[in-house]
N, C-alpha and C positions, 0 to 999 in steps of 0.2 A: 455422832453419838449412836449407840446401839438402841434399838427399839425392843421393849419387852412386851410379851404377849401373855394373855390368860384366856381360858375358855369360859365364856359367859353364857348362861342360860337366862335370857330376858324374862321368860314366862315363869320359871320356877324361882327366879331370884337367887341363883346359885352360880358359883364359879369354881374353877380348878386351875391350879398352877403346876408347872413342871417341877419335879423335885431335884432337877439339876439346872443346867443352863436354861434361861427363859427367853432368849432371843428365838425368833421363829425357826431358823435353820440350825439351832442347837438341839432341838428336840423333835422336829418334824420328820421322824424316821420310823419305819416299821419296827416293832418290838420295843419302842420307847414306852415307858409306863403311862405317860399322859396320852399318847396316841391310842394305846390299848384301852384306856379308860373312856376316851371319847367314843370310840367305836361301840363299846359295851353300853354306855349310857344312851347313845342315839338309837341303839337297837332295842332298848327296853324303856326305862322310866322317862327318858328325854325324847322319845319318839314323838314327832309332830311339833316339838317346841322350837322356838327361835333360838338357835344356838350358834354362836359365832366365836371365831378366834380373833380376839380384839387386841390391837397394838396400843401402847400408851400414847402414841402420836396420832392415833386415828381420830381426827376432829374434822367435822364437815367444813368448817371455815378454812381449813388448810388444804381441802381437796377440790378446790375450784379456782380457776383463773377467771376472775370476773371481767377483766378487760377483754379477754377473747371468748368468754362464755364457754370455757373448756372444763368439763367435769372429769374427775377420776372415777374409776369403776364403782366406787363405794359411796360417792357423795350423797346421792339421793337417799340411800338406806340410812346412812349416818345421820343425816338431817332429820329424817322421820323418827328415828329412835330417840335422838336427843330432845326433840320436841315432846315426844311421849313421856320421857323421863323428866321433863321440865329442866333440862340443863343446856338447852340450845342458846348459844351466845352468852353463857353465864360464866362467871369466874369465882374462884375460891382462893382468897389470899393473894389475889393478883394474877392467878394462873387460870387458864380456861379449864373447865370441867369436862373431862372426856368420859366415855362409857367405861373405860378401863378403871379410872379413879373413882367413878361413881359406884361401880360394883365393889370396889375395895371397902367402901364405907357403909354400903347399904345392903349388900348381898351376903349370903352365907357361903363360906368356903367349904368345899367338899374335899375331904382327904382322898388321895388316890388309893384304890384297891391294889393289892399285890397280885397283879396278873402277869403270868410268865409267857403264855403262848398266844399266838394270833388265832383266836377262835373265829372271828368274824372276817370273812374274805370278800364279801360282795357289797357294793353300794349301788342301790337302785334309785333312779330319779324318775318318779312316776309322771311328773309333768313333762319332761323331755322324752320319756320312753327310751331311756338308755341306762346302761349299767357299767360299772367298773369291776373288773376282776383283779384283785390285788396281786394275784400270782403273775399277772401280765404287766407289772410295772418294771421299768429298767432297774438294773443293779446299781446301787450306790457304792457298796464295798462288800468284801468278804472278810470274815474273821474265823479263826479256828477254835473250836470248842470240843474237847474230848475226841480229837482226831477227825472231827467232821467240820466241813466248811459251812458256816452259817451266812445266809444271805441277808443283807440290809438294803432297804430301798427307801426312797423318799415317800412319805405317806401322803397320798393325795387329799385325804379328808381335811387336814389342817390348812392346806393351801387353798382348797376350793371354798372354804368358809372364812378365809382371812379378811379382816378389815384393817386397812392402813399399810398394806405392803408397799414397799418402795420409798418409805420415808426415813428409814434408819439402817444402821449397820446390823447385819445378821438377818436381813430380809432376804426374800428369794428374788434373784436377779437373772436366773439362767433360762434354759430352754422352756418355751411356752409360758413365759412370764405373764403374757396376756390372759392366760387361763386362770390365774390366781383370782379367787373370789367369784368364780363362775356360778357357784351354787348358793350364793348368799341370799338370793331372793326366792330360793326353792327349798330351803332347808326343811320346811314343814312337809315337803313332798318326798323326802328321802326315806328309804327303808334299808336298814343294814341287816344282812343275814349271814349265817354260817354256811349255808348251802345255796346253790343257784335256784332261783324261782323258775317255775315252768311258765314263763311268759315270753312273748316274741318281741324283745327289746333289742336295740342296736348296742353293740359293745362300744364304749368310749374309752380311749386310752389317752390320758392327759400327757404322758411321756415327760414327766418332770425328772430332770437329772442335772447334775453339776459335773463339770469336768468331762471325763470320757463317757461316751454313750455305749452302754452294753444292754441291748434289748433282752427281754426275758428269755427268748428262745436261744440266745447265745450264752446264757449263764452256765450251762453244763460245759461248754467249751472253755469258758473263762476259768472254771474250777479245774479242768484238766491242765490248762496252762499254768495255773497257780501250783498244782502238784508237780508239774515238770520243773518249774522254777525252784521249788523247795528241794527237789532231788539234786538239781544242778548246783544250787548254792552249797549244799552239804559236801558235794564232791570237790568243789573249788576249795572250800575250807580244808578238807582232808589233804588235797594236793599241796597247798601252801604249808600246812603243818608237817607233812611228810618230807617234802623236797627242799624246803627253804632252810638254810643253815645260818644265814647271816643278815638277811634284810628285814623281814617282816614277822618272823616267827613269834616273837613275844606278843605281837598284837593278836595272835590266833591261839594263844595258850588256853584261854577259856573258849571252848568250841561253841558253846551255846550263845554267848555274847557275840562271837564272830559271825555265827549263822544269822542272828538277828540283824546285825549291822550289814552283812552282805545282802540280805533280803531287801533292805532299803536301797542299797547301791544298785542292785540289779534293775530297779525300775527308774532310778533318778540319775545315777552317775556311775555307770558300769565302766567308764573310761579308767577310773582309778584302779579297779580290779584287773582290767586288761593289762595296764602298765605293770602291775605287781607280777602277774603271771609271766609276762615277757622278760622281766628282770630276772626272775628265778630260773627260767629256762635258758637264758642267754649263755651262760658258761657251764651248763649242766650236760648230762649224758644225752645221747640220741634218743634213748627210751623216754627220758623226762621231756625232751622237746616234743616228741610224738604225742605224749599224753597232754601236753600243754596245747598243742595244735587241735587235738580232739575237743578239749574244753572250749577253746576259742571258737571253733565251728558251732558248737552247741549254744554258746552265748549268743552268737550272731543269729542262729536259727530262732532262738527265743525272742531276741530283739525284733527280728523281721516279722515274726508271727504276731507279736504284741502290736506293732505299728500297723500292720495290715488290717488286723481285726478292728482296732479302734477307728482307723480312718475309713474303712469300709462301712462300719456301722454309722459313723458320723455322716457320711455321704448319703447313706440310705435314708436317713431321717431328713437331711437337709434338702435333698432333691426328689423326695417321694412325689411321684405323679406330676412333677414339674418339667422334666426334661426327657428327651428320648434316650434309648438304651445306650447308644454310642456316646452321647454326651455324659451320661451317668458313669460309664466305665472310664471315660477320659478323666473326669474329675476325681475319681477314686485314685487313679495312678498319679495324678498331679499332687494330691494331698500326701500320698505315701512317699513320693520322691522328695517333696519339700521337707517332711519330717526326718527322712534319712539323710538330708543335707547333701544330696547328690548335685553338686554345683556345676558339673560339666555337662548337664543336659540342656540343650538349646530349646527343644520343643517336644511336646507330646500331642499326637493327633490320632484319633480313633475313627475308623470308617468301616462299616459292616463287621463290627466286632474285632477288627484287626487294628492293633495299636502300633504306631510307628514312633519309636524313640529316636530322636536325632541329637547326637552329641555335638559338642562345640568343635570337634575334629571333623564334623560333617559325616562321620560314620553313622549308619542307621541300624537299628535293631527292630525286627518285626515280631510281635507277640500276638497270640490269639486268645481271646476270652470268650468262650462259647456260651457261658452262662454267668451273668452278673451276680447271681446268688451263690455261685460256687467259690467259697472262700479259699479252698485249696489251690484253685487256678491262680488266684491273685497272689498267694504266697509263693508258688513256684515261679510265676512270672516276675515277681519282685526280686527274687534271688537272681534270676537271669539279668535283670536290669542292673542290680547292684554289682554283680561280677563284671559285667561289661563296662560299667562306670569305672571300677577300680583298675581295669586293664587298659583304659584309654590313655593315650599320651596327653601331656599337658598341651593344650592348644593356645598358641599365641598369635593373635591377628596383628598384621603389620602393614605398613605402607612406607615405601621409600620415596623421599622427595629430595630435589637437588639443592634447595637453598637452606640457609640457616633461618630458624624461626625465632623472632625476638621473644623474650620471656613474657612480656605483657600480652602477647598474641597467642599464647599457648592455651589449649583446652585443658582445664584442670582434671578432666576425666581420663586423659591420655598420658603416655610416658614418652619423653623425647630423648633420643640418643644421637650422637654425631659420629660420623665415620672419619677415621684418620687413615689415609692410604698412602703408603710409600713402598720402598723396595722390600720392606719386611712383611708386607701384606696389608690386609685390611683389619682395622681394629674398631671396636664399638666402645665409646665412652661418653662422658658428659663434658661439655665445655671445650671442644676442640678448636684451637686457633691456628695451628700449623698443620699443613697437609689435609685441610678439610675437604671431604669428598661427598658430603651429603648428610641427610638426617633420616634416621630410622624412627618411625612413630609406631608405638605398640599399645595394645589395650591392657597389658600386664607389665609388672616390674620384671626386668630380665637380668639386671646386674646384681641385685641383692647387695651384699657388702663389698663386692669386687669393684675396683676402680675402672676396670676395662675388661673386655672379653674379645677373643678372636672371632672374627666373622664366621669362619668355617666351624668353629666349636659350637656356635649357637645354631647355625642352620643345618648342621649334620648331627645334632644331638639326638640319639635314639629315644630319649624320653620326652622330647619336645617336638611338636609339630607346628612349624611356622606356616601360617596361612596368609597369603597375599590377599588383602581385603580392599578392593576398590571402593567400597562404600565408605571407607574411613575418610576419603577425601572431603566429604561433607562435614564430618566432625572436625577435621584439621582446619578447614577454611571457616568454620562457623564462628570461631572466636575472632579471627582476622576481620571478617565481614562486620561483626558487631562493633569492633574498634573503629572501623572506617565510618560506620553510621554515626558514631558518637562525634567524630571529628567534623562531619558535615552537618 
């Protein structure tokens, strides 16, 4: 079930609700009316008060495992306030009384002021001697308003003062979840300001984000990427509207709707758009084909930059100060190649800022990354990796053995084909009983829908590289040995 939240001032006996969704992560964003009101209240008439963002499941009795004596982050404070309010371990109509429900019946609801702008930008914790600059929070998303991109971020104040997080749907479960409620015992030591104070405190960045991590210093690049996508999407729609005469044109008659739809596909399923472009160019003029190729290249450039930036940022926060630079660079390339689904890469190893990409054909690509903070190097190197991956032959590892291998002894991870050899040559198929000449064991399917294939066709195929793999002996014999062990 979803957990609902309200902002409760214990000292002033007041509370506020969101005027929209009331689950924690339905409203805990910058520019949200409730968040703007919390910041203004804490900066003024609520300054120094005990103010909490309270969930309706936040009950001390549910925040402790008494068998193991394990307490949730908010157990002690909940128990203390419940006893103060004389609701500890009490029920109303058979249901436990929570602070949330107590406030509903006993406190005054404060209507939200109509605040449009984020005036308050700094949260100072005088007890910890640290501060938060809201401009330095990661990006949650962008939206366009009057031709300008507006930044939306997760608001740290609501999470830092939350009681009951982790008990219901709509709670915060993402990066730095352990920091939720960090300020619940220091809310009276907080000072909210519009301008920075002239005091020597340490900056604290809670780095709350869901999904893709985009740090504050990368937001300008994200905006530029969004602008490039917007321009690209318009040109794709124009191309389809102009050059398609029989396939998809009626889907693009309303250009505005088509651009909105294409904007979604560009981030989540560009494969559909690529298929449409190829279909239109297939039987068209050379000029149209050339324009299509240009669009395809730009689509790929956008995709690569998007993937590189997101995985570089993700790695930066995941491995910050935990691993050396070579390992950091190596992990970034691994994440990027995984998301690009480059399945023919065997290994990625980085030493002295030089990264060796080994493909399953055993071909190697050496790339250099002089600076792990230089995003353009990662983008250019990723394009090199992707191009080399596309140009690789399909590698099939194989081992030839003399005998037939019984069905019950076959390793299910391998593929088994038998040779039929006579005056017509050598053929590869399944289930050979006449002219049997041996078994070909591979790591990939090679026949497909064919019943048989010529030996030379397979081994002389310019698109396939057959690699004799001696290590496959262990995998071939593994199943046989296990069957023998069962017998004895």
